[in-house]
N, CA, C and O atoms as CSV, one atom per row, in Angstrom:
chain,resi,resn,atom,element,x,y,z
A,1,MET,N,N,113.717,-159.015,41.650
A,1,MET,CA,C,113.949,-160.442,41.770
A,1,MET,C,C,115.341,-160.761,41.228
A,1,MET,O,O,115.771,-160.201,40.220
A,2,SER,N,N,116.020,-161.648,41.897
A,2,SER,CA,C,117.360,-162.002,41.449
A,2,SER,C,C,117.290,-162.937,40.245
A,2,SER,O,O,116.286,-163.612,40.018
A,3,ASP,N,N,118.364,-162.958,39.494
A,3,ASP,CA,C,118.435,-163.826,38.321
A,3,ASP,C,C,118.344,-165.297,38.715
A,3,ASP,O,O,117.775,-166.110,37.986
A,4,GLU,N,N,118.908,-165.631,39.871
A,4,GLU,CA,C,118.871,-167.017,40.348
A,4,GLU,C,C,117.427,-167.462,40.636
A,4,GLU,O,O,117.040,-168.577,40.288
A,5,LEU,N,N,116.642,-166.598,41.264
A,5,LEU,CA,C,115.258,-166.923,41.566
A,5,LEU,C,C,114.443,-167.045,40.286
A,5,LEU,O,O,113.608,-167.941,40.165
A,6,ILE,N,N,114.675,-166.165,39.346
A,6,ILE,CA,C,113.969,-166.223,38.061
A,6,ILE,C,C,114.289,-167.529,37.347
A,6,ILE,O,O,113.402,-168.168,36.780
A,7,GLU,N,N,115.551,-167.921,37.377
A,7,GLU,CA,C,115.945,-169.181,36.740
A,7,GLU,C,C,115.283,-170.376,37.428
A,7,GLU,O,O,114.812,-171.296,36.760
A,8,GLU,N,N,115.246,-170.361,38.765
A,8,GLU,CA,C,114.604,-171.448,39.504
A,8,GLU,C,C,113.107,-171.507,39.223
A,8,GLU,O,O,112.539,-172.593,39.114
A,9,LEU,N,N,112.472,-170.363,39.107
A,9,LEU,CA,C,111.040,-170.336,38.780
A,9,LEU,C,C,110.781,-170.884,37.389
A,9,LEU,O,O,109.807,-171.607,37.179
A,10,ASP,N,N,111.638,-170.549,36.440
A,10,ASP,CA,C,111.496,-171.084,35.083
A,10,ASP,C,C,111.656,-172.598,35.074
A,10,ASP,O,O,110.894,-173.299,34.408
A,11,LEU,N,N,112.640,-173.107,35.808
A,11,LEU,CA,C,112.838,-174.555,35.887
A,11,LEU,C,C,111.664,-175.234,36.593
A,11,LEU,O,O,111.261,-176.332,36.208
A,12,ALA,N,N,111.117,-174.591,37.616
A,12,ALA,CA,C,109.961,-175.154,38.321
A,12,ALA,C,C,108.737,-175.183,37.407
A,12,ALA,O,O,107.973,-176.148,37.428
A,13,ASN,N,N,108.548,-174.148,36.614
A,13,ASN,CA,C,107.399,-174.110,35.695
A,13,ASN,C,C,107.512,-175.154,34.595
A,13,ASN,O,O,106.496,-175.626,34.085
A,14,SER,N,N,108.721,-175.517,34.224
A,14,SER,CA,C,108.911,-176.531,33.183
A,14,SER,C,C,108.874,-177.945,33.750
A,14,SER,O,O,108.838,-178.916,32.994
A,15,GLY,N,N,108.883,-178.068,35.089
A,15,GLY,CA,C,108.836,-179.388,35.714
A,15,GLY,C,C,110.198,-179.995,35.984
A,15,GLY,O,O,110.285,-181.141,36.424
A,16,ALA,N,N,111.252,-179.255,35.730
A,16,ALA,CA,C,112.600,-179.790,35.933
A,16,ALA,C,C,112.999,-179.796,37.410
A,16,ALA,O,O,113.762,-180.662,37.838
A,17,LEU,N,N,112.496,-178.846,38.187
A,17,LEU,CA,C,112.811,-178.743,39.614
A,17,LEU,C,C,111.533,-178.465,40.394
A,17,LEU,O,O,110.572,-177.925,39.847
A,18,PRO,N,N,111.523,-178.835,41.676
A,18,PRO,CA,C,110.378,-178.436,42.504
A,18,PRO,C,C,110.389,-176.930,42.742
A,18,PRO,O,O,111.408,-176.271,42.535
A,19,SER,N,N,109.292,-176.408,43.164
A,19,SER,CA,C,109.174,-174.978,43.424
A,19,SER,C,C,110.164,-174.541,44.490
A,19,SER,O,O,110.358,-175.255,45.474
A,20,PRO,N,N,110.799,-173.383,44.318
A,20,PRO,CA,C,111.721,-172.885,45.343
A,20,PRO,C,C,110.988,-172.480,46.622
A,20,PRO,O,O,111.629,-172.213,47.639
A,21,PHE,N,N,109.663,-172.431,46.586
A,21,PHE,CA,C,108.870,-172.042,47.751
A,21,PHE,C,C,108.414,-173.251,48.562
A,21,PHE,O,O,107.694,-173.091,49.548
A,22,GLY,N,N,108.825,-174.474,48.162
A,22,GLY,CA,C,108.555,-175.655,48.953
A,22,GLY,C,C,107.148,-176.203,48.851
A,22,GLY,O,O,106.703,-176.903,49.761
A,23,ARG,N,N,106.438,-175.913,47.789
A,23,ARG,CA,C,105.072,-176.403,47.662
A,23,ARG,C,C,104.831,-176.836,46.220
A,23,ARG,O,O,105.185,-176.130,45.275
A,24,ALA,N,N,104.229,-177.998,46.074
A,24,ALA,CA,C,103.886,-178.496,44.743
A,24,ALA,C,C,102.445,-178.978,44.771
A,24,ALA,O,O,102.056,-179.733,45.661
A,25,GLU,N,N,101.667,-178.551,43.816
A,25,GLU,CA,C,100.279,-178.987,43.705
A,25,GLU,C,C,100.054,-179.513,42.299
A,25,GLU,O,O,100.522,-178.935,41.318
A,26,PHE,N,N,99.331,-180.618,42.221
A,26,PHE,CA,C,99.045,-181.231,40.939
A,26,PHE,C,C,97.549,-181.455,40.829
A,26,PHE,O,O,96.915,-181.932,41.770
A,27,GLU,N,N,96.996,-181.120,39.703
A,27,GLU,CA,C,95.583,-181.349,39.441
A,27,GLU,C,C,95.493,-182.461,38.408
A,27,GLU,O,O,95.957,-182.314,37.277
A,28,VAL,N,N,94.896,-183.568,38.806
A,28,VAL,CA,C,94.763,-184.717,37.917
A,28,VAL,C,C,93.454,-184.566,37.161
A,28,VAL,O,O,92.385,-184.468,37.765
A,29,LEU,N,N,93.540,-184.548,35.852
A,29,LEU,CA,C,92.354,-184.394,35.022
A,29,LEU,C,C,91.651,-185.735,34.841
A,29,LEU,O,O,92.302,-186.779,34.802
A,30,GLY,N,N,90.367,-185.708,34.735
A,30,GLY,CA,C,89.589,-186.922,34.532
A,30,GLY,C,C,88.893,-187.365,35.792
A,30,GLY,O,O,89.230,-186.926,36.891
A,31,SER,N,N,87.933,-188.225,35.630
A,31,SER,CA,C,87.189,-188.706,36.793
A,31,SER,C,C,87.965,-189.824,37.472
A,31,SER,O,O,88.616,-190.623,36.798
A,32,PRO,N,N,87.904,-189.890,38.798
A,32,PRO,CA,C,88.645,-190.920,39.522
A,32,PRO,C,C,88.048,-192.309,39.313
A,32,PRO,O,O,86.871,-192.461,38.985
A,33,ALA,N,N,88.879,-193.295,39.511
A,33,ALA,CA,C,88.435,-194.689,39.416
A,33,ALA,C,C,88.331,-195.249,40.824
A,33,ALA,O,O,89.247,-195.096,41.632
A,34,SER,N,N,87.241,-195.880,41.106
A,34,SER,CA,C,87.008,-196.475,42.417
A,34,SER,C,C,87.882,-197.708,42.604
A,34,SER,O,O,88.273,-198.360,41.636
A,35,VAL,N,N,88.181,-198.015,43.849
A,35,VAL,CA,C,88.909,-199.234,44.160
A,35,VAL,C,C,88.108,-200.452,43.701
A,35,VAL,O,O,88.672,-201.500,43.387
A,36,GLN,N,N,86.801,-200.298,43.668
A,36,GLN,CA,C,85.921,-201.390,43.278
A,36,GLN,C,C,85.733,-201.486,41.764
A,36,GLN,O,O,85.045,-202.386,41.284
A,37,SER,N,N,86.336,-200.573,41.016
A,37,SER,CA,C,86.230,-200.607,39.554
A,37,SER,C,C,86.970,-201.820,38.997
A,37,SER,O,O,87.809,-202.426,39.663
A,38,LYS,N,N,86.634,-202.145,37.769
A,38,LYS,CA,C,87.342,-203.244,37.105
A,38,LYS,C,C,88.797,-202.852,36.903
A,38,LYS,O,O,89.127,-201.669,36.817
A,39,LYS,N,N,89.653,-203.844,36.830
A,39,LYS,CA,C,91.093,-203.617,36.700
A,39,LYS,C,C,91.417,-202.779,35.465
A,39,LYS,O,O,92.306,-201.929,35.517
A,40,ALA,N,N,90.721,-203.001,34.371
A,40,ALA,CA,C,90.980,-202.235,33.144
A,40,ALA,C,C,90.694,-200.744,33.355
A,40,ALA,O,O,91.419,-199.895,32.837
A,41,VAL,N,N,89.650,-200.429,34.109
A,41,VAL,CA,C,89.308,-199.024,34.380
A,41,VAL,C,C,90.366,-198.389,35.275
A,41,VAL,O,O,90.787,-197.257,35.039
A,42,ARG,N,N,90.795,-199.120,36.303
A,42,ARG,CA,C,91.847,-198.595,37.199
A,42,ARG,C,C,93.160,-198.395,36.445
A,42,ARG,O,O,93.839,-197.385,36.630
A,43,ASP,N,N,93.514,-199.360,35.593
A,43,ASP,CA,C,94.752,-199.237,34.813
A,43,ASP,C,C,94.693,-198.050,33.862
A,43,ASP,O,O,95.687,-197.346,33.686
A,44,GLU,N,N,93.546,-197.825,33.252
A,44,GLU,CA,C,93.382,-196.687,32.346
A,44,GLU,C,C,93.555,-195.373,33.114
A,44,GLU,O,O,94.181,-194.436,32.618
A,45,TYR,N,N,93.000,-195.313,34.314
A,45,TYR,CA,C,93.134,-194.116,35.149
A,45,TYR,C,C,94.592,-193.881,35.547
A,45,TYR,O,O,95.079,-192.754,35.464
A,46,LEU,N,N,95.288,-194.930,35.975
A,46,LEU,CA,C,96.698,-194.800,36.345
A,46,LEU,C,C,97.551,-194.367,35.157
A,46,LEU,O,O,98.454,-193.544,35.307
A,47,ASN,N,N,97.271,-194.912,33.991
A,47,ASN,CA,C,98.021,-194.513,32.793
A,47,ASN,C,C,97.758,-193.054,32.441
A,47,ASN,O,O,98.664,-192.359,31.981
A,48,ALA,N,N,96.536,-192.583,32.648
A,48,ALA,CA,C,96.220,-191.175,32.388
A,48,ALA,C,C,97.001,-190.276,33.337
A,48,ALA,O,O,97.496,-189.226,32.928
A,49,ILE,N,N,97.118,-190.679,34.605
A,49,ILE,CA,C,97.889,-189.898,35.576
A,49,ILE,C,C,99.362,-189.884,35.183
A,49,ILE,O,O,100.001,-188.832,35.193
A,50,ARG,N,N,99.895,-191.041,34.839
A,50,ARG,CA,C,101.313,-191.109,34.431
A,50,ARG,C,C,101.573,-190.228,33.213
A,50,ARG,O,O,102.601,-189.555,33.138
A,51,GLU,N,N,100.654,-190.232,32.271
A,51,GLU,CA,C,100.808,-189.426,31.055
A,51,GLU,C,C,100.820,-187.930,31.393
A,51,GLU,O,O,101.618,-187.171,30.844
A,52,GLN,N,N,99.935,-187.518,32.296
A,52,GLN,CA,C,99.859,-186.106,32.665
A,52,GLN,C,C,101.096,-185.638,33.420
A,52,GLN,O,O,101.481,-184.474,33.314
A,53,LEU,N,N,101.726,-186.536,34.186
A,53,LEU,CA,C,102.850,-186.147,35.035
A,53,LEU,C,C,104.212,-186.571,34.490
A,53,LEU,O,O,105.218,-186.443,35.189
A,54,LYS,N,N,104.263,-187.068,33.270
A,54,LYS,CA,C,105.519,-187.605,32.745
A,54,LYS,C,C,106.605,-186.550,32.551
A,54,LYS,O,O,107.790,-186.881,32.569
A,55,GLU,N,N,106.229,-185.307,32.368
A,55,GLU,CA,C,107.219,-184.248,32.148
A,55,GLU,C,C,107.843,-183.746,33.444
A,55,GLU,O,O,108.831,-183.013,33.407
A,56,ILE,N,N,107.291,-184.125,34.571
A,56,ILE,CA,C,107.820,-183.668,35.860
A,56,ILE,C,C,108.907,-184.632,36.279
A,56,ILE,O,O,108.626,-185.743,36.728
A,57,LYS,N,N,110.130,-184.212,36.133
A,57,LYS,CA,C,111.273,-185.104,36.274
A,57,LYS,C,C,111.637,-185.410,37.720
A,57,LYS,O,O,112.265,-186.436,37.981
A,58,TYR,N,N,111.264,-184.554,38.667
A,58,TYR,CA,C,111.643,-184.783,40.053
A,58,TYR,C,C,110.613,-185.592,40.820
A,58,TYR,O,O,110.853,-185.944,41.975
A,59,LEU,N,N,109.482,-185.895,40.219
A,59,LEU,CA,C,108.417,-186.653,40.866
A,59,LEU,C,C,108.668,-188.141,40.659
A,59,LEU,O,O,108.897,-188.586,39.534
A,60,MET,N,N,108.625,-188.914,41.752
A,60,MET,CA,C,108.874,-190.350,41.638
A,60,MET,C,C,107.642,-191.080,41.164
A,60,MET,O,O,107.669,-192.301,41.011
């Protein structure tokens, strides 16, 4: 493996760059909130997702 590929893989594992292989998968922990749930439950779920993905800098 080239040094460039190793560096890109390290950056991808840290969340600084997307995978050099063109695929990104994310597993969201916790139970989903229904659209019919109360606003507080939906907001709590969205905040949990944001917290889990905050280190991924290339994700909007």
